[in-house]
VEXBA-546085 format. One line per 2 residues: number of its first residue (from 0); their letters; for each residue z, y, x of C-alpha. Coordinates in Angstrom, 1 decimal, padded with zeros to 4 digits. Example, Ala and Ser with C-alpha at 12.3 -4.5 7.8 and 13.67 -1.06 7.14 Angstrom:
<torses>
0	as	007.8:-004.5:012.3 | 007.1:-001.1:013.7
</torses>
This chain:
<torses>
0	mk	087.9:112.9:080.7 | 089.4:115.9:082.4
2	st	086.9:117.6:085.2 | 088.2:119.2:088.3
4	rc	087.0:120.5:091.5 | 087.4:119.5:095.2
6	lf	089.7:121.8:097.0 | 087.6:121.9:100.2
8	cr	083.7:121.6:098.9 | 084.4:122.7:095.4
10	rs	082.1:120.1:093.9 | 083.1:119.1:090.4
12	lf	085.0:116.0:090.2 | 086.3:113.9:087.0
14	as	090.3:113.4:087.3 | 089.7:109.7:088.2
16	yk	087.2:110.1:090.9 | 088.3:111.3:094.5
18	cn	085.6:113.3:096.7 | 084.5:111.8:099.8
20	ck	083.6:115.3:101.7 | 084.7:115.4:105.4
22	dq	087.8:117.8:104.8 | 089.2:115.7:101.7
24	kl	088.9:112.8:104.1 | 090.8:114.5:106.6
26	fn	093.4:115.9:104.3 | 094.1:112.4:102.9
28	ky	094.6:111.1:106.6 | 096.9:114.2:107.3
30	ys	098.6:113.7:103.8 | 099.7:110.0:104.9
32	ik	101.3:111.1:108.1 | 103.1:113.5:106.5
34	fi	104.1:111.4:103.6 | 105.4:108.8:106.3
36	ef	107.3:111.6:108.2 | 108.9:112.7:105.0
38	ll	110.0:108.6:104.3 | 111.5:108.8:107.4
40	ki	113.3:112.3:107.2 | 115.0:110.9:104.1
42	ki	115.9:107.8:105.5 | 114.4:105.8:102.4
44	py	114.1:102.1:103.2 | 110.3:101.0:102.7
46	rl	107.6:098.5:103.4 | 104.1:098.9:103.2
48	vl	102.4:096.4:101.1 | 098.4:095.5:100.6
50	ss	098.2:095.0:096.9 | 097.4:098.3:094.7
52	st	099.0:096.7:092.0 | 101.7:098.7:089.7
54	dd	104.0:095.9:090.2 | 104.4:096.4:093.6
56	fm	105.5:100.1:093.6 | 109.1:099.4:092.5
58	wn	112.6:100.0:094.1 | 114.2:096.3:094.4
60	gk	117.6:097.3:095.6 | 117.0:097.3:099.3
62	yl	113.7:099.2:099.8 | 110.6:100.6:098.1
64	si	107.2:099.1:098.1 | 104.5:101.1:098.6
66	pn	100.8:100.6:099.0 | 099.2:101.1:102.5
68	df	096.8:103.7:101.5 | 099.3:105.8:099.3
70	ss	097.3:105.8:096.6 | 099.7:105.4:093.6
72	pd	101.5:108.5:092.1 | 104.0:105.8:091.3
74	tl	105.2:106.0:094.7 | 106.0:109.4:094.7
76	he	107.8:108.9:091.5 | 109.9:106.2:092.7
78	is	110.6:108.2:095.7 | 111.9:111.1:093.3
80	hw	114.1:108.2:091.4 | 115.7:107.3:095.1
82	vc	116.2:111.1:095.8 | 118.2:111.3:092.1
84	as	120.0:107.9:092.5 | 123.7:108.0:093.4
86	pk	124.4:105.5:096.3 | 125.8:103.0:093.9
88	qr	122.5:103.2:091.6 | 120.3:102.5:094.8
90	ef	122.0:099.1:095.0 | 120.3:097.8:091.9
92	kd	116.3:097.1:091.1 | 114.9:100.0:089.6
94	fg	118.1:102.2:090.3 | 119.7:100.4:087.4
96	mk	118.0:102.6:084.9 | 117.2:101.6:081.6
98	gg	114.9:104.7:081.4 | 115.0:108.2:080.5
100	es	118.4:109.1:082.1 | 117.1:111.7:084.6
102	ek	113.3:111.6:083.8 | 113.6:115.2:083.7
104	ev	115.0:115.9:087.1 | 113.0:113.2:088.4
106	rl	109.7:115.0:087.6 | 111.0:118.4:088.7
108	ie	111.6:116.7:092.0 | 108.6:114.3:092.1
110	nd	106.4:117.9:091.6 | 108.4:119.6:094.4
112	in	108.2:116.8:096.9 | 104.3:116.7:096.2
114	qf	104.1:120.6:096.7 | 105.9:120.2:100.0
116	li	103.7:117.5:101.3 | 100.4:119.2:100.3
118	ke	102.0:122.4:101.8 | 102.7:120.8:105.0
120	tk	099.5:118.5:105.1 | 097.4:121.9:104.9
122	ke	099.4:123.6:107.7 | 098.8:120.5:110.0
124	mn	095.1:120.7:109.1 | 094.8:124.2:110.2
126	hv	096.7:123.6:113.4 | 094.3:120.9:114.5
128	ke	091.2:123.1:113.6 | 092.6:126.0:115.5
130	ms	093.2:123.8:118.5 | 089.5:122.2:117.9
132	cl	088.5:125.7:118.3 | 090.4:126.6:121.4
134	rt	089.1:123.3:122.9 | 085.4:124.0:122.0
136	gt	085.7:127.8:122.7 | 084.4:128.6:119.0
</torses>
């Protein structure tokens, strides 16, 4: 299994393990906020579901079901499909795709969206830290 490091505390992690340091928890909170803001901005219909079963992460032709903790990379992938899909394709379950038609384009958009959300989240965290320093005078 591939080892990586936490962006905040630099602790060594395995790919399937999430760090529980204070800054990582804060990042997750703000990432969730930015994620919802993004969904509202692009006007994708969605509903939050309690289940984290991958069967729930799909477009049914009317709305996208996403887990309430935004934990699945499948969610971002489905949003990328929605961005790439024509208005007519959006009327069908799974965008009427049989697989592979625009997968390269979808992956590129998925990466762009993720990078945008990470950048916006870090910006928000820095702003909150600055405001906290102003309030406490440190």
